[in-house]
GUPAZA-120065 format. One line per 4 residues: for each residue z, x, y of N, C-alpha, C. Coordinates in Angstrom, 2 decimals. Atoms other than C-alpha are relative to their C-alpha. Example, Ala and Ser with C-alpha at 12.3 -4.5 7.8 and 13.67 -1.06 7.14 Angstrom:
0.00 0.89 -1.19 7.80 12.30 -4.50 0.00 0.90 1.20; -0.06 -0.82 -1.19 7.14 13.67 -1.06 0.73 -0.77 1.09
***
This chain:
0.00 0.81 -1.20 0.00 0.00 0.00 0.00 0.85 1.26; -0.02 -0.88 -1.15 0.52 2.95 2.30 -1.43 0.34 0.43; 1.40 -0.29 -0.30 -3.22 3.67 2.08 -0.63 -1.14 0.79; 0.55 1.15 -0.72 -4.03 0.14 3.28 0.42 0.06 1.46
-0.48 -0.11 -1.38 -1.88 0.65 6.38 -0.70 1.11 0.76; 0.70 -1.11 -0.63 -3.49 3.99 7.11 -1.45 -0.37 0.29; 1.39 0.42 -0.19 -6.97 2.55 6.64 -0.10 -0.99 1.15; 0.00 0.98 -1.08 -6.12 -0.34 8.94 0.16 0.69 1.35
-0.22 -0.74 -1.25 -4.85 2.05 11.60 -1.25 0.76 0.42; 1.21 -0.77 -0.29 -7.96 4.21 11.35 -1.11 -0.92 0.50; 1.04 0.95 -0.40 -10.32 1.23 11.59 0.30 -0.55 1.39; -0.38 0.51 -1.31 -8.37 -0.14 14.56 -0.24 1.03 1.09
0.23 -1.06 -0.99 -8.47 3.20 16.37 -1.49 0.23 0.24; 1.44 -0.17 -0.16 -12.19 3.60 15.72 -0.61 -1.15 0.80; 0.50 1.16 -0.73 -12.87 0.06 16.94 0.38 0.06 1.47; -0.44 -0.13 -1.40 -10.81 0.64 20.07 -0.76 1.09 0.72
0.77 -1.08 -0.60 -12.59 3.92 20.69 -1.41 -0.42 0.34; 1.36 0.49 -0.26 -15.97 2.24 20.42 0.00 -0.94 1.21; -0.08 0.92 -1.15 -14.90 -0.48 22.87 0.18 0.76 1.31; -0.23 -0.79 -1.22 -13.61 2.04 25.41 -1.25 0.78 0.36
1.21 -0.77 -0.26 -16.69 4.22 25.06 -1.13 -0.88 0.53; 1.06 0.89 -0.48 -19.06 1.27 25.49 0.30 -0.47 1.43; -0.35 0.40 -1.37 -17.13 0.15 28.60 -0.31 1.13 0.98; 0.23 -1.14 -0.89 -17.30 3.64 30.11 -1.50 0.20 0.21
1.46 -0.19 -0.13 -21.02 3.95 29.38 -0.65 -1.12 0.80; 0.52 1.09 -0.82 -21.63 0.53 30.97 0.24 0.27 1.48; -0.34 -0.28 -1.40 -20.04 1.85 34.17 -0.82 1.13 0.59; 0.72 -1.18 -0.47 -22.26 4.93 34.42 -1.05 -0.33 1.06
1.00 0.27 -1.05 -25.17 3.33 36.37 0.65 -0.33 1.34; -0.66 0.36 -1.25 -22.82 1.83 38.97 0.64 1.22 0.63; -0.62 -1.22 -0.52 -20.93 5.10 39.30 -1.06 0.98 0.49; 1.06 -0.90 -0.42 -24.19 7.03 39.54 -0.55 -0.42 1.36
0.47 0.49 -1.30 -25.36 4.82 42.43 1.00 0.35 1.10; -1.03 -0.33 -0.99 -22.05 5.33 44.24 0.03 1.51 0.26; 0.00 -1.45 -0.16 -22.18 9.07 43.61 -1.20 0.45 0.83; 1.19 -0.36 -0.77 -25.73 9.28 44.97 0.19 -0.35 1.47
-0.27 0.40 -1.38 -24.68 7.38 48.10 0.97 0.97 0.66; -0.98 -0.94 -0.54 -21.70 9.69 48.57 -0.64 1.36 0.27; 0.66 -1.29 -0.20 -23.87 12.79 48.15 -0.89 -0.03 1.23; 0.85 0.13 -1.19 -26.35 11.53 50.76 0.84 0.03 1.27
-0.87 0.01 -1.18 -23.50 10.86 53.19 0.55 1.40 0.28; -0.49 -1.37 -0.20 -22.07 14.35 52.62 -1.09 0.92 0.53; 1.11 -0.82 -0.50 -25.48 15.91 53.21 -0.28 -0.29 1.47; 0.17 0.34 -1.41 -25.86 13.99 56.46 1.10 0.62 0.86
-1.13 -0.59 -0.71 -22.41 15.14 57.54 -0.17 1.51 0.13; 0.24 -1.44 -0.03 -23.25 18.74 56.64 -1.07 0.36 1.02; 1.07 -0.25 -0.96 -26.47 18.53 58.65 0.49 -0.15 1.43; -0.55 0.19 -1.35 -24.58 17.22 61.68 0.86 1.19 0.38
-0.85 -1.15 -0.29 -22.07 20.06 61.41 -0.85 1.24 0.29; 0.83 -1.20 -0.16 -24.82 22.66 61.11 -0.89 -0.07 1.25; 1.02 0.13 -1.05 -27.32 21.30 63.65 0.50 -0.70 1.25; -0.49 0.76 -1.14 -25.11 19.39 66.05 -0.35 -1.47 -0.18
0.25 1.45 0.07 -25.26 15.66 66.72 -1.49 -0.28 0.16; 1.42 0.36 -0.14 -28.68 14.03 66.27 -0.26 -0.59 1.39; 0.37 0.47 -1.35 -30.50 13.22 69.51 -0.76 -1.29 -0.04
***
């Protein structure tokens, strides 16, 4: 019976891991869009620091 408990625990952990991984991978496109927006903003800020305020 100890084997059944161990097997149940392993299956539960694997199932939970798959759910968490699928959730994280679903978030990647949204995070990528936000990261791209942040990078563009940082580049604009860097350009302002280097070249002065735009005219």
